[in-house]
RODOSE-663514 format. One record per residue (C-alpha): residue in one letter; x negated, y negated, z; residue number from 1. Coordinates in nm, 3 decimals, padded with zeros to 5 digits. Example, Ala and Ser with C-alpha at 12.3 -4.5 7.8 and 13.67 -1.06 7.14 Angstrom:
  residu       xx       yy       zz  num
       A  -01.230   00.450   00.780    1
       S  -01.367   00.106   00.714    2
This chain:
  residu       xx       yy       zz  num
       M   02.356   00.579   00.151    1
       R   02.663   00.795   00.183    2
       R   02.948   00.767   00.457    3
       G   03.026   01.103   00.632    4
       E   03.384   01.222   00.600    5
       T   03.424   01.520   00.826    6
       A   03.243   01.703   01.098    7
       S   03.214   02.027   00.882    8
       E   02.964   01.871   00.640    9
       S   02.659   02.074   00.602   10
       A   02.352   02.016   00.808   11
       T   02.077   01.806   00.659   12
       T   01.786   01.982   00.493   13
       E   01.462   02.047   00.687   14
       K   01.233   01.747   00.652   15
       E   00.908   01.800   00.433   16
       R   00.567   01.750   00.584   17
       R   00.455   01.395   00.627   18
       L   00.119   01.220   00.663   19
       G   00.219   00.887   00.807   20
       R   00.402   00.687   00.534   21
       Y   00.351   00.974   00.278   22
       R   00.597   01.265   00.221   23
       L   00.376   01.554   00.090   24
       L   00.549   01.755  -00.181   25
       D   00.343   02.000  -00.402   26
       L  -00.006   02.108  -00.336   27
       I  -00.165   02.085  -00.658   28
       G  -00.546   02.121  -00.612   29
       R  -00.798   02.192  -00.350   30
       D  -01.176   02.166  -00.306   31
       G  -01.302   02.359   00.001   32
       D  -01.116   02.196   00.302   33
       A  -00.990   01.902   00.075   34
       R  -00.642   01.912  -00.053   35
       L  -00.460   01.727  -00.351   36
       H  -00.091   01.678  -00.304   37
       R   00.170   01.512  -00.508   38
       A   00.332   01.279  -00.260   39
       L   00.589   01.002  -00.209   40
       D   00.487   00.689  -00.038   41
       G   00.729   00.487   00.179   42
       N   00.890   00.305  -00.128   43
       G   00.941   00.630  -00.306   44
       Q   00.661   00.598  -00.547   45
       T   00.482   00.928  -00.657   46
       V   00.107   00.912  -00.575   47
       A  -00.178   01.163  -00.592   48
       L  -00.300   01.209  -00.231   49
       W  -00.630   01.368  -00.150   50
       T  -00.694   01.456   00.218   51
       V  -00.975   01.607   00.427   52
       P  -01.002   01.673   00.803   53
       L  -01.155   01.376   00.968   54
       A  -01.396   01.598   01.158   55
       R  -01.563   01.667   00.818   56
       L  -01.653   01.302   00.763   57
       C  -01.764   01.250   01.129   58
       A  -02.011   01.529   01.106   59
       D  -02.284   01.264   01.118   60
       A  -02.273   00.921   01.254   61
       A  -02.255   00.742   00.927   62
       G  -02.020   00.981   00.755   63
       L  -01.703   00.770   00.833   64
       E  -01.837   00.439   00.746   65
       R  -01.961   00.581   00.415   66
       F  -01.615   00.703   00.336   67
       R  -01.466   00.355   00.424   68
       Q  -01.732   00.167   00.224   69
       M  -01.680   00.393  -00.088   70
       A  -01.303   00.381  -00.088   71
       T  -01.306   00.011  -00.049   72
       A  -01.538  -00.020  -00.342   73
       A  -01.321   00.202  -00.542   74
       A  -01.010   00.005  -00.464   75
       R  -01.181  -00.292  -00.645   76
       L  -01.225  -00.109  -00.955   77
       S  -00.998  -00.239  -01.242   78
       H  -01.037  -00.042  -01.568   79
       P  -00.765   00.091  -01.800   80
       A  -00.922   00.446  -01.785   81
       I  -00.934   00.456  -01.399   82
       P  -00.615   00.502  -01.211   83
       A  -00.559   00.247  -00.929   84
       I  -00.651   00.325  -00.587   85
       L  -00.344   00.241  -00.384   86
       A  -00.451   00.311  -00.028   87
       S  -00.715   00.498   00.190   88
       G  -00.752   00.541   00.560   89
       E  -00.735   00.769   00.849   90
       H  -00.419   00.912   01.023   91
       A  -00.355   01.177   01.276   92
       G  -00.700   01.345   01.235   93
       I  -00.680   01.327   00.844   94
       A  -00.879   01.102   00.605   95
       F  -00.696   01.026   00.277   96
       V  -00.709   00.844  -00.047   97
       A  -00.400   00.788  -00.254   98
       T  -00.420   00.699  -00.625   99
       L  -00.171   00.665  -00.903  100
       P  -00.106   01.007  -01.050  101
       V  -00.248   01.125  -01.372  102
       E  -00.060   01.375  -01.595  103
       G  -00.093   01.529  -01.936  104
       L  -00.323   01.766  -02.125  105
       T  -00.682   01.766  -02.004  106
       L  -00.963   01.706  -02.230  107
       S  -01.100   02.050  -02.140  108
       A  -00.764   02.211  -02.258  109
       R  -00.788   02.019  -02.587  110
       L  -01.137   02.103  -02.654  111
       D  -01.075   02.473  -02.582  112
       S  -00.821   02.470  -02.863  113
       S  -01.018   02.280  -03.117  114
       P  -01.287   02.008  -03.156  115
       L  -01.179   01.656  -03.180  116
       A  -01.180   01.462  -03.487  117
       W  -01.477   01.239  -03.534  118
       D  -01.311   00.905  -03.463  119
       E  -01.132   01.052  -03.163  120
       A  -01.442   01.202  -03.011  121
       V  -01.630   00.881  -03.030  122
       A  -01.331   00.688  -02.895  123
       T  -01.295   00.939  -02.617  124
       L  -01.668   00.906  -02.506  125
       D  -01.663   00.521  -02.552  126
       R  -01.369   00.483  -02.310  127
       V  -01.502   00.744  -02.063  128
       L  -01.837   00.613  -02.031  129
       D  -01.738   00.252  -02.028  130
       A  -01.520   00.341  -01.731  131
       L  -01.797   00.538  -01.551  132
       S  -02.048   00.254  -01.614  133
       A  -01.810  -00.003  -01.466  134
       A  -01.765   00.222  -01.177  135
       H  -02.136   00.229  -01.119  136
       R  -02.163  -00.135  -01.142  137
       A  -01.920  -00.160  -00.856  138
       G  -02.121   00.093  -00.652  139
       V  -01.867   00.383  -00.706  140
       M  -01.961   00.719  -00.794  141
       H  -01.754   01.007  -00.938  142
       G  -01.932   01.303  -00.817  143
       A  -01.741   01.571  -01.022  144
       L  -01.710   01.442  -01.377  145
       T  -01.599   01.711  -01.634  146
       A  -01.369   01.738  -01.922  147
       G  -01.125   01.905  -01.682  148
       V  -01.068   01.570  -01.482  149
       I  -01.024   01.369  -01.810  150
       H  -00.653   01.352  -01.924  151
       H  -00.566   01.263  -02.294  152
       S  -00.825   01.144  -02.533  153
       G  -00.937   00.869  -02.761  154
       S  -00.827   00.519  -02.656  155
       A  -00.564   00.672  -02.405  156
       A  -00.827   00.870  -02.224  157
       V  -00.802   00.852  -01.827  158
       I  -01.045   00.979  -01.565  159
       A  -00.889   01.140  -01.254  160
       G  -01.093   01.182  -00.933  161
       I  -01.249   00.836  -00.883  162
       G  -01.193   00.783  -00.520  163
       R  -01.198   01.149  -00.448  164
       A  -01.586   01.119  -00.388  165
       A  -01.523   00.914  -00.096  166
       L  -01.371   01.229   00.084  167
       T  -01.555   01.516  -00.083  168
       A  -01.878   01.387  -00.243  169
       L  -02.019   01.140  -00.008  170
       D  -02.375   01.221  -00.147  171
       A  -02.271   01.166  -00.510  172
       N  -02.527   00.946  -00.686  173
       R  -02.593   00.782  -01.032  174
       S  -02.825   01.042  -01.158  175
       G  -02.577   01.323  -01.080  176
       D  -02.303   01.130  -01.264  177
       L  -02.546   01.055  -01.555  178
       E  -02.624   01.450  -01.583  179
       A  -02.245   01.520  -01.591  180
       A  -02.176   01.242  -01.850  181
       A  -02.459   01.386  -02.057  182
       R  -02.298   01.736  -02.053  183
       L  -01.975   01.580  -02.136  184
       T  -02.113   01.412  -02.431  185
       E  -02.279   01.726  -02.558  186
       R  -01.947   01.923  -02.521  187
       V  -01.724   01.641  -02.713  188
       L  -01.969   01.597  -02.990  189
       A  -02.060   01.971  -03.021  190
       G  -01.823   01.989  -03.335  191
       H  -02.010   01.715  -03.519  192
       A  -02.380   01.824  -03.482  193
       D  -02.403   01.820  -03.871  194
       R  -02.432   01.437  -03.851  195
       P  -02.794   01.343  -03.838  196
       A  -02.727   01.065  -03.578  197
       V  -02.534   01.311  -03.355  198
       A  -02.798   01.588  -03.395  199
       A  -03.068   01.326  -03.275  200
       L  -02.860   01.221  -02.978  201
       L  -02.793   01.586  -02.867  202
       A  -03.162   01.660  -02.895  203
       D  -03.224   01.356  -02.666  204
       L  -02.985   01.480  -02.425  205
       R  -03.130   01.832  -02.408  206
       D  -03.475   01.691  -02.372  207
       G  -03.370   01.469  -02.070  208
       G  -03.495   01.151  -01.956  209
       A  -03.392   00.966  -02.274  210
       F  -03.130   00.766  -02.077  211
       P  -03.198   00.578  -01.765  212
       D  -02.837   00.534  -01.682  213
       V  -02.462   00.575  -01.799  214
       A  -02.460   00.227  -01.963  215
       S  -02.760   00.314  -02.201  216
       L  -02.589   00.650  -02.287  217
       H  -02.266   00.453  -02.351  218
       L  -02.465   00.220  -02.594  219
       A  -02.613   00.513  -02.779  220
       V  -02.277   00.673  -02.827  221
       T  -02.102   00.353  -02.955  222
       G  -02.402   00.326  -03.203  223
       L  -02.309   00.648  -03.369  224
       T  -02.063   00.470  -03.578  225
       G  -02.313   00.217  -03.718  226
       A  -02.153  -00.067  -03.525  227
       S  -02.375  -00.250  -03.278  228
       R  -02.221  -00.303  -02.937  229
       P  -02.365  -00.525  -02.653  230
       L  -02.381  -00.378  -02.324  231
       A  -02.079  -00.443  -02.116  232
       V  -02.096  -00.729  -01.856  233
       A  -01.897  -00.690  -01.538  234
       P  -01.628  -00.940  -01.530  235
       A  -01.622  -01.215  -01.275  236
       R  -01.388  -01.112  -00.997  237
       S  -01.214  -01.338  -00.746  238
       R  -01.264  -01.294  -00.389  239
       R  -00.920  -01.169  -00.322  240
       W  -00.953  -00.874  -00.084  241
       P  -00.788  -00.535  -00.201  242
       L  -00.495  -00.399  -00.012  243
       R  -00.605  -00.113   00.201  244
       A  -00.277   00.040   00.310  245
       G  -00.286   00.281   00.604  246
       G  -00.092   00.594   00.665  247
       V   00.214   00.444   00.834  248
       V   00.553   00.315   00.718  249
       L   00.647  -00.020   00.883  250
       A   01.010  -00.123   01.001  251
       G   01.073  -00.494   01.076  252
       G   00.714  -00.576   01.100  253
       V   00.655  -00.322   01.386  254
       V   00.373  -00.069   01.340  255
       A   00.526   00.272   01.366  256
       A   00.204   00.454   01.434  257
       V  -00.169   00.389   01.494  258
       T  -00.368   00.409   01.177  259
       V  -00.734   00.305   01.115  260
       L  -00.751   00.096   00.792  261
       N  -01.027   00.022   00.558  262
       W  -01.099  -00.320   00.420  263
       P  -01.410  -00.471   00.311  264
       S  -01.615  -00.739   00.496  265
       P  -01.599  -01.071   00.323  266
       P  -01.903  -01.132   00.086  267
       P  -02.161  -01.382   00.210  268
       T  -02.130  -01.725   00.052  269
       V  -02.432  -01.821  -00.137  270
       A  -02.482  -02.201  -00.214  271
       E  -02.591  -02.242  -00.580  272
       S  -02.756  -02.542  -00.720  273
       P  -02.892  -02.603  -01.070  274
       A  -03.253  -02.560  -01.125  275
       A  -03.437  -02.876  -01.046  276
       E  -03.749  -02.987  -01.260  277
       S  -04.091  -02.931  -01.096  278
       V  -04.192  -03.258  -00.939  279
       A  -04.445  -03.300  -00.685  280
       V  -04.284  -03.457  -00.365  281
       A  -04.435  -03.515  -00.039  282
       P  -04.293  -03.305   00.239  283
       P  -04.065  -03.520   00.462  284
       T  -04.147  -03.583   00.821  285
       P  -03.937  -03.359   01.015  286
       A  -03.687  -03.536   01.252  287
       P  -03.671  -03.434   01.611  288
       T  -03.428  -03.156   01.663  289
       P  -03.173  -03.235   01.934  290
       S  -03.101  -02.948   02.172  291
       A  -02.789  -02.762   02.055  292
       P  -02.544  -02.677   02.319  293
       P  -02.534  -02.320   02.408  294
       S  -02.301  -02.098   02.197  295
       P  -02.044  -01.908   02.376  296
       P  -02.097  -01.545   02.420  297
       A  -01.938  -01.340   02.130  298
       A  -01.701  -01.165   02.358  299
       S  -01.529  -01.507   02.452  300
       R  -01.429  -01.564   02.079  301
       Q  -01.090  -01.434   01.990  302
       P  -00.922  -01.412   01.652  303
       P  -00.640  -01.663   01.594  304
       V  -00.375  -01.401   01.626  305
       A  -00.113  -01.621   01.780  306
       A  -00.160  -01.918   01.546  307
       M  -00.169  -01.682   01.244  308
       E   00.162  -01.520   01.360  309
       Q   00.312  -01.841   01.421  310
       A   00.240  -01.965   01.079  311
       L   00.349  -01.650   00.910  312
       R   00.704  -01.688   01.052  313
       A   00.756  -01.987   00.829  314
       V   00.695  -01.763   00.521  315
       P   01.033  -01.687   00.386  316
       C   01.107  -01.329   00.279  317
       A   00.846  -01.169   00.501  318
       L   00.876  -00.967   00.808  319
       V   00.513  -00.925   00.940  320
       T   00.317  -00.908   01.243  321
       V  -00.049  -00.989   01.339  322
       E  -00.253  -00.769   01.566  323
       K  -00.636  -00.749   01.664  324
       T  -00.785  -00.397   01.613  325
       G  -01.132  -00.315   01.633  326
       G  -01.241  -00.670   01.646  327
       R  -01.050  -00.750   01.301  328
       M  -00.703  -00.882   01.241  329
       L  -00.443  -00.670   01.077  330
       V  -00.152  -00.823   00.917  331
       S   00.126  -00.561   00.857  332
       G   00.484  -00.540   00.781  333
       T   00.714  -00.570   00.477  334
       V   00.747  -00.854   00.215  335
       A   01.056  -00.906  -00.016  336
       G   00.890  -00.961  -00.352  337
       E   00.539  -01.032  -00.490  338
       R   00.576  -01.412  -00.442  339
       A   00.635  -01.365  -00.063  340
       E   00.336  -01.126  -00.060  341
       A   00.110  -01.385  -00.223  342
       E   00.206  -01.640   00.028  343
       V   00.143  -01.417   00.317  344
       R  -00.201  -01.337   00.196  345
       E  -00.290  -01.705   00.117  346
       T  -00.168  -01.817   00.459  347
       V  -00.393  -01.546   00.604  348
       E  -00.692  -01.647   00.396  349
       V  -00.661  -02.016   00.501  350
       L  -00.637  -01.945   00.900  351
       A  -00.858  -01.636   00.922  352
       A  -01.145  -01.875   01.032  353
       G  -01.407  -01.629   00.923  354
       W  -01.258  -01.326   01.100  355
       D  -01.256  -00.996   00.907  356
       H  -00.886  -00.907   00.839  357
       G  -00.704  -00.660   00.661  358
       F  -00.344  -00.611   00.526  359
       D  -00.090  -00.324   00.546  360
       L   00.208  -00.464   00.361  361
       A   00.484  -00.273   00.193  362
       N   00.672  -00.449  -00.085  363
       A   01.041  -00.438  -00.102  364
       D   01.272  -00.572  -00.381  365
       A   01.283  -00.963  -00.415  366
       Q   01.675  -00.928  -00.365  367
       F   01.629  -00.896   00.012  368
       C   01.485  -01.244   00.033  369
       A   01.843  -01.382   00.012  370
       P   01.969  -01.199   00.336  371
       L   01.652  -01.278   00.521  372
       G   01.670  -01.639   00.437  373
       S   02.057  -01.676   00.537  374
       V   01.943  -01.561   00.892  375
       A   01.601  -01.716   00.920  376
       T   01.690  -01.931   01.220  377
       A   01.863  -01.649   01.405  378
       L   01.543  -01.424   01.335  379
       D   01.310  -01.689   01.475  380
       A   01.538  -01.751   01.788  381
       N   01.528  -01.389   01.849  382
       R   01.162  -01.355   01.835  383
       G   01.114  -01.615   02.101  384
       L   01.315  -01.416   02.368  385
       A   01.169  -01.219   02.636  386
       E   01.433  -00.941   02.591  387
       P   01.549  -00.994   02.224  388
       L   01.824  -00.818   02.034  389
       T   01.686  -00.488   01.882  390
       A   01.821  -00.239   01.621  391
       T   01.613   00.087   01.608  392
       V   01.650   00.343   01.341  393
       L   01.626   00.681   01.510  394
       G   01.418   00.903   01.317  395
       G   01.309   00.629   01.074  396
       P   01.209   00.399   00.941  397
       A   01.126   00.647   00.669  398
       L   01.435   00.860   00.579  399
       S   01.500   01.122   00.313  400
       A   01.814   01.240   00.123  401
       G   02.059   01.392   00.350  402
       D   01.899   01.243   00.674  403
       P   02.154   01.089   00.912  404
       L   02.147   00.716   00.968  405
       V   02.165   00.654   01.344  406
       L   02.106   00.342   01.528  407
       E   02.031   00.235   01.872  408
       I   02.122  -00.130   01.933  409
       R   02.022  -00.320   02.243  410
       A   02.183  -00.660   02.354  411
       P   01.974  -00.946   02.463  412
       V   02.042  -01.071   02.819  413
       R   02.382  -01.215   02.726  414
       P   02.698  -01.045   02.602  415
       V   02.737  -01.053   02.232  416
       Q   02.944  -00.960   01.935  417
       L   02.774  -00.750   01.677  418
       Q   02.778  -00.765   01.284  419
       V   02.565  -00.475   01.162  420
       D   02.497  -00.464   00.778  421
       Y   02.314  -00.229   00.555  422
       F   02.181  -00.381   00.232  423
       T   02.125  -00.119  -00.047  424
       I   01.871  -00.124  -00.321  425
       D   02.169  -00.156  -00.582  426
       G   02.283  -00.490  -00.464  427
       S   02.563  -00.388  -00.233  428
       V   02.613  -00.422   00.143  429
       V   02.779  -00.163   00.382  430
       H   02.919  -00.309   00.690  431
       L   02.838  -00.054   00.965  432
       L   03.003  -00.259   01.238  433
       P   03.291  -00.354   01.254  434
       N   03.411  -00.071   01.032  435
       P   03.767   00.078   00.987  436
       S   03.690   00.347   01.253  437
       D   03.526   00.109   01.497  438
       S   03.632  -00.243   01.565  439
       G   03.460  -00.252   01.909  440
       A   03.168  -00.488   01.819  441
       A   03.128  -00.630   02.180  442
       L   02.810  -00.534   02.369  443
       A   02.733  -00.627   02.728  444
       A   02.419  -00.808   02.834  445
       G   02.124  -00.583   02.822  446
       A   02.331  -00.294   02.717  447
       T   02.266  -00.041   02.452  448
       R   02.498   00.162   02.221  449
       R   02.437   00.406   01.942  450
       L   02.604   00.385   01.601  451
       G   02.645   00.662   01.349  452
       E   02.609   00.979   01.558  453
       K   02.773   01.279   01.423  454
       A   02.991   01.496   01.651  455
       G   02.884   01.842   01.719  456
       D   03.029   02.158   01.582  457
       G   03.390   02.195   01.705  458
       E   03.422   01.849   01.828  459
       P   03.644   01.582   01.661  460
       Q   03.461   01.292   01.465  461
       T   03.572   00.981   01.630  462
       G   03.364   00.726   01.452  463
       R   03.177   00.666   01.132  464
       Y   02.854   00.830   01.039  465
       W   02.627   00.796   00.745  466
       T   02.369   00.996   00.547  467
       I   02.093   00.886   00.310  468
       G   02.178   00.927  -00.053  469
       P   02.085   00.784  -00.399  470
       P   01.978   00.516  -00.513  471
       F   01.653   00.537  -00.322  472
       G   01.401   00.278  -00.233  473
       T   01.333   00.010   00.037  474
       E   01.650  -00.111   00.198  475
       M   01.727  -00.337   00.475  476
       L   01.936  -00.318   00.799  477
       L   02.043  -00.651   00.942  478
       T   02.193  -00.707   01.277  479
       I   02.345  -01.038   01.394  480
       A   02.457  -01.115   01.744  481
       T   02.686  -01.415   01.804  482
       A   02.906  -01.513   02.115  483
       A   03.220  -01.471   01.919  484
       P   03.295  -01.254   01.614  485
       L   03.169  -01.404   01.291  486
       F   03.472  -01.323   01.087  487
       P   03.836  -01.359   01.214  488
       T   03.915  -01.038   00.998  489
       P   03.680  -00.742   00.919  490
       R   03.517  -00.766   00.578  491
       P   03.565  -00.482   00.318  492
       E   03.357  -00.184   00.421  493
       Q   03.133  -00.222   00.125  494
       E   03.104  -00.514  -00.103  495
       P   02.857  -00.680  -00.331  496
       A   02.576  -00.850  -00.128  497
       A   02.621  -01.181  -00.314  498
       D   02.976  -01.215  -00.196  499
       Y   02.903  -01.133   00.151  500
       L   02.603  -01.363   00.184  501
       A   02.824  -01.654   00.075  502
       A   03.079  -01.575   00.334  503
       L   02.801  -01.529   00.590  504
       S   02.636  -01.863   00.538  505
       G   02.988  -02.018   00.579  506
       A   03.048  -01.831   00.891  507
       L   02.715  -01.923   01.052  508
       A   02.775  -02.291   00.954  509
       T   03.097  -02.304   01.155  510
       I   02.950  -02.195   01.491  511
       P   02.998  -02.481   01.731  512
       D   02.686  -02.676   01.839  513
       D   02.732  -02.610   02.202  514
       A   02.778  -02.217   02.151  515
       P   02.489  -01.984   02.213  516
       A   02.257  -01.972   01.917  517
       P   02.294  -01.681   01.691  518
       L   02.036  -01.396   01.698  519
       A   01.923  -01.156   01.425  520
       D   01.705  -00.849   01.392  521
       A   01.605  -00.716   01.060  522
       R   01.461  -00.390   00.965  523
       F   01.339  -00.230   00.631  524
       I   01.401   00.137   00.583  525
       A   01.240   00.325   00.322  526
       T   01.454   00.599   00.155  527
       A   01.338   00.866  -00.074  528
       P   01.485   01.186  -00.252  529
C-alpha cells in the first residue's frame, strides 16, 4: 500500500474484468462457447479458469447437477500428473472450474520435432495412463485427451484439462477416454515399432477390443520393459470433504456476492463386521415393537447455524460466518493460516449433525493471527451489538495495484475514539487514523465518516489518501473503537507490526474496568498487481 502525496497524481488504471473473486487476465484458449483464462484469485495466486455460460449447463434438467457432481469428484483427485482442482461453482450466469496452471512444452510439440527416446516414451505413457486410470476410479473422465493437453514428458508429464470435462464434455465416458489413450499410445510408441513387443501392442490397438479399460492398457505398456507391475489400487481416502470455493471474495466473514457452491454429499456410513462362521442358529422370537412417536416434518428441522456460528467465534485467527443456503450450511470467510483452517473444518464436522455443508474459506498468512488475537474480546463484543462498529472498504474487498483505499466507518450507538490500522503482508502496520494529517479520531454515536478520499482536480488535498501497491497478497484492516484515545500520543505513521501489537496489548490492558468495553472490526483485503 502506498500513501498519496499530491492531488496531481495520475488516475488509477481501469480495472480488468472480474468473475467474482477472480480477476481475468489473458484469454488463452476456447472450445465453442467455453473460454480458458489465465486469472488471479483473491489471494493473488495465478489459476487456469475455464468458464461457460450457465445456460449451456441448464439445457436439460440434469445438466447442472452433472456439472456439480463431476467437478466435485475431480476435486477429490490426488495424483502428481493431475493439476489440483482449486474451485468450481456458478457466479453471475457463468459456471467455472479453476485449476492450477500448467505451463511448458506440450507432448504434441515434442513429438512433432522428434520421437521420444525409449525409456522416456514408456515413462511418459506410464505416468499419463496411471493418472487417467486413477481419474476413472474416482468417476472422473477427461473427454479430450490428446498429446496437446500433456505437458512435459517422462516422469514429469502433467495432464491438463481434467475438470474441464465438467463444463464442456458432460457426456464424456470411459470408452471415449480409452480410445483417446490408445491413439496417444500409438503416437508415442510409433518410433519404436521395430521392437517386437511394441509391434504386437500396436497391432492389438489397431484391431481394437484388446483392452477393456485404461488400467489394462497401462499394465500392457509397463510390461513392455519386461518388468511386471501390479494393477494400481486406489489409496484409501479420508472423509475430509474437498474445499469448493465459490466465485466471490470475502471481507471480514461477510459474503460479498451470492454464489452457488459445489460440495459433495457425505458418503453413507456402512457398518462392517468380520465374516462369521456358518452356524445354524434358530431365529430369535421377535420382541413386540413399541409404537414410535411420529417424526417431525422435515420442514421443521433446521440446521444448527446459530450454535455453529457461536462455536466458531472461539476459533482463534478466523473470521467466518455460517448461513443456510439451499438446505445446506455454508461456512465462509477468511482464516489466518492452515492451523486455523483445520480447526474451523474440524469444528464444523463435529457440529454439522448430519447436515450437508460446504466451505468457502480464503487462507491468509498466519502472521495475521496475532492482531486478531490481541482484539479477540473486542471483536466478540462488537458482534453482539444490534448496531455494531463497521468499517467498509469501498470498491473492495479485492483491490488491484493503483486502486484507492477508501473506507467508510460507522460508529456504534455511543460516541467513540477510533484507531484504524492496516496490516500489510510484509509485516508492517500503517496507522490510517490518527495520522499526521488527521488527528480527529472522534466519531459521534451512529455517525459515519469516510477516510482516504482523494480531492478532485483543482481542489486542495486536505487529508491522507492511499493507493494499493506492492507487496501484494491478503492484508488486514483493523478498526478499534474505545471511549478515550488508546494512545496518549500518536504512533509513528508506519512501524513493525510486532512493535505496535506489544503497545496495543498494553493500551487495552490499561482501560478502566468501569469504562465501556472496547469494540473492534476486522476485514481482510485481497490485493493483486
